[in-house]
Structures are given as structure tokens and as C-alpha cells.
N, C-alpha and C positions, 0 to 999 in steps of 0.2 A: 434519564442520564444523570449521573451523580457528579460530585465535585472533584473529579480526578485532576482537574486543572489547578487545584490548590496544592498539589504535591510539591514539596520542597526539592529543588534541584540545585546543584552547584552552578556557578557562573558558566555560561556557555561561551564558546568561541563562535561568534556569528559571522558568516561569510556570505556576501551577496553573489549570486550567479547571474544577475541581470539588473536592469535599471528600475524595474517596477518594484514598489515597496514590498510586494509579496514574494519576490524572487530571492529567497535566502534560505540558508540552512543553519541550524544550531548544532554545534559539535560538542559533545561531552566526552571527557576522558576519565576512565576509572583510576582509582588509586593503584599504586604498584608500578613496577617496571613494565614497559611495553616491549615490543609492539603488541597492540591488542586487536583481537578480532572485532569486526565492525558490523553493527546492525543498523540498517537504515529504516526509519519509521516514516510511514506515509499515512496521514490521517484521513478520515472519511468525512461524511456530511453531505453526500450526494453532490459533491463538487460545488456546494453553495456556501455563501456567506450566511451567518457569521462564524461558521465552524472553522477551527484552525488547529494548529499543531499542538495546542495545549491539551487536546483530547488524548494525546499519547504520552503525556508527562508521567503518568503512573507507571507505564511500561518502561519508559526511559529510566526512571529511578531504579526500578527492579533490575534492569539489565546492567546498569552501572554497578550495582551491588554484587553482581555475579561476575564482574570482570570484563564485560564487553564495553568497547567504545560505542557510542550512540550518535547517530546523525538524524536529527528530526527535521523533516523537510516541510517548508511552506511553499505554496504555489498559488498561481493566479486562479481564482474561482469565478464561477458564473457571476455576471454583472460587473466584474473587473475587466479593465482593458486587456484584451488578449485571452481572457478566460474561456474555457470550453475547448472544443476540438478545432485545431490540433494544439493550440497553445499550452493548455494545461499538461498534456502528455509530454510535449517538448520541454516543459519546465522541469519535469522529473528527470528526464535524461540529461538536461543541462546541469541539474543538481548533482547527478552521479558523475558527470564530467568534472565538476568542481571538486568533488571528493577525490577523484583520481589524481587531480593536481596537487593534493595535499600529501601525497605519498612520501615526499622528502622532508616534511615538517617533523623534525625529531621531537619537538616539544609535545605535539599531539600524539605521536607514537601509534599511528594507525597501520595495521597489517592489512593491506589491500589485496593480499592473496586469500584472505578469509573474510568474505563479505556475504551478508544475508540481507534480504529485504522483507519487511513485514508491513502489510497494509490492511486497514480495516474498511469494509464497506466500499465506498468509492475509492478509498486508498488501496484496497485489494485489487480493484481494476487497474489502478495506476502502477502498482508494484509488478503485476504480471505483464502489463504492457511494456513497462520500462525494462524488464528483464530481457525481453526480445531484442532490445536495441541498446543494452547497457554498454558503456564504453570501458567497463572494467569487469573482471570475471565475477559472476554471482554463483555461489555454491548452493544456496537454498533460498527459496522465496515462500513466504507464508501468506496465504490469503485468508483473512478473518472475515467471514461472511461477505465475500467480495461480490461486487456487481460485475460478473464475468461474461455476461451475454447481454450486450446493449440492445440488440433487436428485441429480445424477450422483455427486457426492462421497459422499453418503449411501448411495446404492445400491452403490457400489463399495467401501464400508467403509474409506475413506481414514483412515489414522492410527489404526487399531484395533490395539492391541498384545496381547501374550500375557497381560497382567494382566486382560484381560477388560473393559476400559473401553469405553464407547460409541465408535463412529466419531466423528471430530471434528465433522463437519457435523451429525450427529444430536444430539450433545451441545450444539453451538452453537445450533441452532434450538430444541431442546427435545423433539423427537420424530422419528419415522421419516418419510421422504419419502412413503411410501405411505399414511400415516395421514391420512384426510380432515380430522381436527381440526387438522392442521398445514399443510394445503395453502396457506392464505393467508399463513402465516409464511414458507414457502419462496418464495412469489411475491414477497413484499416484501423478502426478505433476499438474494436471489440476483441478481448483476449481469446475467446473461444474460436475466433476465426483466424488467429495468428499462430495456432499450433502447427508444428511442434516447437517447443522452446529449446529442445536438444538434450542430449544425455548428460551434459556437464552440470546441469542444475536440477536439484530435487525440489519438487513442489509439494508443499503441505497445505491442504485445503481444509479449513475449519469451518463448521457451520452448526447452528442449532436447528433442531427439527421443528421448532415452533416460532421461528423468526418471522415477525410480522412486518418487517421493513424490507428485507431482501429475501425472497423465497428460497427455501432450502433446495428447491429444484434447480436453481441456478448452479449450485456447486455440484449436484449430482450429474447434471448434463455436462458440465465442464470436465469433471474427472473422467467420465466415460470417453469423451472426445480426446482428452490428453492420453489416456491409455491406448486408444485406438491409433493415435499418432506415434506411439512408441516412446512417450516421455516417461520419466521417473516421477510418479505422482502418487499421492496418498490422500485419502479422504478420512477425516476424523469427525465423526458425528457425535453431538452431545444432546442426549435426550432431555426434553423439557427446557432447553436453552433458547433464549430470545436473541436479540440483535446486539446488545451492548455488553453482555457478560464477557465477551472476548477481550475487551479492553480493561478488564478488572484484573490487576496483577495477582490477586489472591484466588482467582477462579481456576478450576481444573483445566479449562481450555487454554488459558495462557501457560499454565505449567506444561501442557503438552507441546506448545510452541517452543518454550524454553528448552525442553528436552531435545527437540529436533535441532534447534540452533546450536546447542552444546555438542550434539553428536557430529554435526556437519562442520562446525567452525572451531570447536574447542573454546576455552576461556581461561 
């Protein structure tokens, strides 16, 4: 991972959506007259500390330069009070609810009839999950190498390291995918099990075919299931791409995401 967190951004308007220090959003407004279409960014990191919203700063800066307002979401992560299922997912919906409450803030100039969500890795999971329960209309959601099938992620032991910690999805949900006591939690927490999202939202699923962090098969299976459920969904595959290129604002995968955001939201 490179130093995308060093990207220069203008001063954000920071708004808390809860009492925990990690429950806040940073709102950035581009130059020019509004109202502006809004892109909500949700970072990855397998729901774990120390990864935070700075992972998305490069994308935020690029979107601002293209005329989008940007909301960068922070949320409670594993090892923080309330982090994991369901608190982390609830945080993202609460963040969207807070964005909706900013509709009348003329200084920010947000056009909340034109909203898109973009999430990377675990943020892709959160973006798709939150779209299902969003308190404002979402036109497009972009999953960047998202963890879209939590049962599969648990079985494949994703992000289990030599320190012996639990695989990320197991820690996130609170138990193993094969444990009957946690079957309902996996069903409620996993985007692939929440389909359909409905015809009003278009889903763009981006993935590299040599991703060694989140298997490409996750996106293949999700898109097949979304198609079968009647959703508007598209898979964009990038040959030879790994896991982190999608959060590089100069990479072709991000340009594909921008193309879709512009088509669906304008700028």
C-alpha cells in the first residue's frame, strides 16, 4: 500500500453521527456553484484498526476536482467498542442518515437526489450492505474488490495472520460460518444474502483477477447472484490487477468507476 493518505485536501466539514470518536464523516465541497452530486466513500482494511478513512483521500481529491461533493465515512472497527456486527454496519447507515439531514445546508450545497456509494474491500461490503437500508436514494454503488460473501470469507480464512488472530469475517460476525448459532448473523450481514437491492440502484463491481487479499471469485459469485435476483449490476474485471490498485486515482479501474459515477450522477 502506498502513501495515498498524504494527498492534500481542503478543510473538511466534520460531522459526528454518534458519541464514539470513530463515528463521524468528513464532508468536502468542490469549487463552483452547487448543488453538487454526492459520492460517499467507505474505506477498507478488513474492518480492522489501524486502517481508516485516509485510505480514500486520493479518490476524494480526484472526485472534488471533477465537481463531486465527497463524504468520507469513518466507522467503529474491530477492537473498538461496538465495532463488528451489527455496530459497524449500523454506523454506515447512521452516517447516511446524517448526510440526509444536511440537505438544507446551503453552504455545503449537496444534491441528495444524486448520491453514489463507493467502498473498497471491507468498505465494499459496507457500501452494498448500507445501500439495502439507505435512508436516502442511492443511484449507484461501486464495490472495489469488496468482501461480498462473508460465509466464503470466513471459510477461506481471509486476513488471518501469523499472530493467530481470527479470520476477519469470523471476528466481524462473532463466530464461525459453520456454527448454527451464527447462521442468522451471516445471513443478515452478508451482501450476497441480501439481494436484490432493487432496480433503482445500479451496481458496479470492480475486481482484479490476481487479487491476493479478497479472491476474485467473491465478485464473480456476487454478480451472478445479483443478476439472478434481477438487479442492475455490472462486473468490470481488470487483468493482472491486485487488491490496492482500485484506490489509486490514476489507475484504469478508478477511471472506470468515475465513468459510471458521472453517467449516473452527473457532475
